[in-house]
C-alpha positions as CSV (number, residue, x, y, z in Angstrom):
1,M,-48.5,31.8,2.8
2,P,-47.3,30.3,-0.2
3,E,-49.1,29.9,-3.1
4,I,-50.5,25.7,-3.2
5,P,-49.1,25.6,-7.1
6,S,-52.4,23.8,-9.3
7,Y,-52.4,21.2,-11.9
8,D,-51.4,23.0,-14.5
9,S,-48.5,25.0,-13.0
10,I,-48.0,21.4,-12.5
11,R,-48.0,20.0,-15.9
12,N,-47.0,22.9,-17.3
13,L,-43.6,21.8,-16.2
14,L,-43.1,18.2,-16.4
15,A,-44.0,19.5,-20.2
16,D,-40.9,21.7,-20.0
17,G,-38.9,19.7,-18.4
18,H,-38.1,20.5,-14.9
19,T,-39.5,17.7,-13.0
20,E,-37.6,18.3,-10.2
21,S,-39.5,21.3,-9.7
22,A,-43.3,19.8,-10.7
23,V,-42.7,17.0,-8.0
24,N,-41.6,19.6,-5.4
25,S,-44.7,21.9,-6.5
26,L,-46.7,18.2,-6.3
27,L,-45.4,18.0,-2.8
28,Q,-46.9,21.3,-2.1
29,L,-49.5,20.6,-3.3
30,A,-50.3,17.3,-1.4
31,K,-49.8,19.0,1.8
32,S,-53.2,20.4,1.6
33,K,-55.1,16.7,0.8
34,E,-55.5,13.4,1.9
35,K,-52.5,11.8,3.0
36,E,-52.8,8.8,0.7
37,Y,-51.4,12.1,-1.7
38,F,-48.7,12.8,0.1
39,T,-47.5,9.6,0.8
40,S,-47.6,9.2,-3.1
41,A,-46.4,12.8,-3.3
42,L,-43.5,11.3,-1.2
43,L,-41.9,8.1,-2.9
44,L,-42.0,9.9,-6.2
45,K,-39.3,13.1,-4.2
46,N,-37.4,10.1,-2.4
47,R,-37.6,8.0,-5.8
48,L,-36.3,11.4,-7.9
49,E,-33.7,12.0,-5.1
50,T,-32.3,7.8,-5.2
51,L,-31.6,8.9,-9.8
52,Q,-30.1,12.2,-8.9
53,Q,-27.2,10.2,-6.5
54,N,-27.1,7.6,-9.1
55,E,-26.3,9.9,-11.9
56,I,-23.8,11.3,-10.0
57,E,-22.4,8.5,-8.7
58,G,-22.5,7.0,-12.2
59,V,-24.4,3.9,-11.7
60,L,-26.6,3.3,-13.8
61,D,-26.1,4.2,-18.2
62,Q,-27.7,6.5,-20.3
63,H,-30.9,4.3,-21.6
64,D,-31.5,3.2,-17.6
65,E,-31.2,7.3,-16.3
66,R,-33.6,8.1,-19.1
67,L,-36.5,5.1,-18.7
68,E,-36.2,6.1,-14.8
69,W,-37.4,9.6,-15.6
70,A,-39.5,8.9,-18.0
71,R,-41.0,6.0,-14.7
72,I,-40.5,9.5,-13.1
73,S,-42.5,12.3,-14.9
74,K,-45.3,9.1,-15.6
75,G,-46.5,8.9,-11.8
76,L,-46.5,12.5,-11.6
77,M,-49.2,13.2,-13.5
78,S,-50.7,9.9,-12.9
79,L,-51.2,11.2,-9.3
80,V,-52.3,14.9,-10.8
81,E,-54.7,13.0,-12.0
82,Q,-55.7,11.2,-9.4
83,M,-56.0,14.2,-7.3
84,E,-58.4,16.1,-9.8
85,R,-60.9,13.0,-9.9
86,R,-60.3,12.4,-6.1
87,E,-58.8,9.1,-6.6
88,L,-57.2,8.0,-3.5
89,P,-53.9,6.4,-5.2
90,K,-53.4,3.3,-5.0
91,R,-50.5,1.6,-3.5
92,P,-48.1,3.6,-3.9
93,E,-45.5,1.0,-5.5
94,E,-48.3,1.2,-8.4
95,L,-48.1,4.7,-8.8
96,L,-44.7,4.4,-10.7
97,P,-45.2,1.3,-12.8
98,Q,-42.3,-0.8,-13.2
99,G,-40.6,0.6,-10.6
100,I,-37.7,-0.4,-8.7
101,G,-38.5,-4.1,-7.8
102,E,-37.5,-7.2,-6.6
103,L,-35.8,-7.9,-10.0
104,E,-35.1,-4.1,-10.5
105,K,-33.1,-4.6,-7.6
106,T,-31.6,-7.6,-8.5
107,D,-30.9,-6.1,-12.2
108,L,-29.4,-3.3,-10.5
109,A,-27.2,-5.1,-7.8
110,S,-26.0,-6.5,-11.5
111,K,-24.8,-4.0,-12.7
112,L,-22.8,-2.9,-9.2
113,S,-21.7,-5.8,-9.4
114,R,-19.5,-5.7,-13.0
115,R,-17.9,-2.4,-12.1
116,L,-17.2,-3.1,-8.9
117,M,-15.4,-6.2,-10.8
118,K,-14.8,-4.2,-13.5
119,W,-12.6,-1.8,-11.0
120,L,-11.9,-4.1,-8.6
121,V,-10.0,-6.4,-11.3
122,P,-7.3,-4.0,-12.6
123,V,-6.2,-3.0,-8.8
124,V,-6.0,-6.7,-7.4
125,A,-3.6,-7.0,-11.3
126,V,-1.5,-4.2,-10.0
127,G,-1.3,-5.3,-6.1
128,L,-0.1,-8.6,-7.2
129,I,2.3,-6.6,-10.0
130,L,3.6,-4.3,-6.5
131,L,4.2,-7.5,-4.5
132,F,6.9,-9.5,-6.8
133,L,8.2,-6.4,-7.5
134,V,9.2,-4.7,-5.0
135,P,11.6,-7.3,-3.1
136,K,13.0,-7.1,-5.9
137,I,13.4,-3.0,-6.3
138,V,14.4,-3.5,-2.5
139,E,17.3,-6.0,-3.0
140,N,18.6,-4.4,-5.9
141,K,18.7,-1.1,-4.7
142,P,21.7,0.6,-4.9
143,S,23.2,1.0,-1.0
144,N,23.0,4.6,0.6
145,P,25.3,6.9,-0.5
146,T,27.1,7.3,3.1
147,T,26.9,3.6,3.2
148,Q,29.3,3.8,0.6
149,E,31.5,5.5,1.0
150,A,31.5,4.8,5.2
151,K,33.1,1.5,3.2
152,L,35.5,3.0,1.6
153,S,36.7,5.1,4.0
154,E,37.7,2.5,6.2
155,P,40.8,0.7,5.6
156,Q,41.9,-2.6,4.2
157,L,43.4,-5.2,5.0
158,Q,46.7,-6.9,3.8
159,E,46.6,-10.2,4.9
160,L,50.3,-11.1,5.9
161,P,50.4,-15.7,6.5
162,G,52.7,-17.4,9.1
163,Q,53.6,-20.2,10.7
164,L,54.1,-20.5,14.4
165,I,56.8,-23.4,15.9
166,Y,58.7,-24.1,18.0
167,F,62.5,-24.5,18.6
168,D,62.3,-28.1,17.6
169,E,59.8,-26.7,14.2
170,S,56.9,-28.8,16.5
171,P,54.3,-26.3,14.6
172,V,52.9,-24.1,17.8
173,A,48.9,-25.0,17.6
174,D,46.1,-22.8,19.1
175,A,47.8,-20.0,19.9
176,V,46.5,-16.3,19.3
177,I,48.7,-14.1,17.7
178,S,47.9,-10.2,18.2
179,I,50.0,-7.1,17.0
180,K,49.0,-3.2,18.8
181,D,48.7,-0.7,17.1
182,F,47.3,2.7,18.7
183,D,44.2,1.4,19.8
184,Q,43.8,-0.6,17.1
185,E,44.3,-4.2,18.0
186,Y,45.2,-7.4,14.7
187,T,45.1,-10.7,16.4
188,A,44.8,-14.5,15.0
189,R,45.1,-18.0,16.0
190,T,47.5,-20.2,14.4
191,D,45.9,-24.1,13.6
192,S,46.9,-27.6,14.7
193,K,50.3,-27.5,11.8
194,G,51.0,-23.8,13.5
195,I,49.3,-22.2,10.6
196,F,47.7,-18.2,10.6
197,T,46.9,-15.6,8.8
198,L,47.5,-11.7,9.8
199,K,45.1,-9.2,8.6
200,V,46.8,-5.9,9.0
201,K,46.4,-2.2,8.0
202,P,48.7,-2.2,4.3
203,D,50.6,1.3,6.1
204,L,52.1,-1.8,8.9
205,I,53.8,-3.4,6.7
206,N,57.7,-3.5,7.3
207,K,57.4,-0.6,10.7
208,Q,58.3,-2.1,14.2
209,V,55.6,-3.6,15.7
210,E,54.6,-4.8,18.9
211,F,54.6,-9.0,18.4
212,S,52.5,-10.9,20.8
213,V,52.1,-14.7,21.1
214,K,49.9,-16.7,23.9
215,V,49.4,-19.8,24.1
216,N,49.2,-21.9,27.3
217,G,48.3,-19.5,29.4
218,K,51.9,-17.6,29.0
219,D,52.5,-14.8,26.6
220,Q,55.4,-13.8,25.0
221,T,55.5,-10.1,23.5
222,E,58.7,-9.2,20.9
223,S,59.6,-6.2,18.6
224,I,59.8,-7.2,15.3
225,R,59.8,-6.1,11.8
226,L,56.2,-6.3,10.3
227,S,57.4,-8.1,7.0
228,P,56.1,-11.8,5.4
229,E,59.1,-12.7,5.5
230,N,60.1,-12.1,9.6
231,I,56.9,-14.0,9.7
232,R,56.1,-16.8,7.4
233,K,58.0,-19.4,10.3
234,Y,58.7,-17.4,13.3
235,T,60.3,-19.0,15.8
236,L,58.7,-19.0,19.6
237,T,62.2,-17.9,22.0
238,K,60.2,-19.4,25.3
């Protein structure tokens, strides 16, 4: 069975600044006494643990921390003296002078709010900056190199303007003109004046191609040398 601490040993621990050890010893001593002593000692123990947790979290500044340590030490001395005189302690809150009553709770809440605001304001500011900057960064971000390479690898098409007419030189409107190069097909449509613009690969220029015209449900295909001169004014033969 562990030895029950004495009142003097508890005082010595307090004098040496070992408040936590003094609380634990007092709690052990109070177990062998009246229930009221144990309740008061347990209250001191809980308050000490709360203070230690607040120190870890940085809730209190140094002044408030020292003040709270002093209050707990004074509460310990008061309870030791009452136990020696066999006086039952008063209400637990009276044992701890200036304990965390409603006023202190309000003050603590205010400090917590101020600390939270100091942390929250920069976070919100950074969030707002990111909200405006990220879309612009994404918008201005260079294209994927693979996409750029794919675009560069695509052949650049050359435009060949022309006009499609009948023998009487009247324009052929809404006709579909097409040129086939293996599995690739290039098409254009004439406007009301018979004007069209073919877009083809440059290597097809001056080559023999199949030139097809579809108008009014009829098809006409002719093998021609694809050049600006040959399609500048192309006449239907049918």
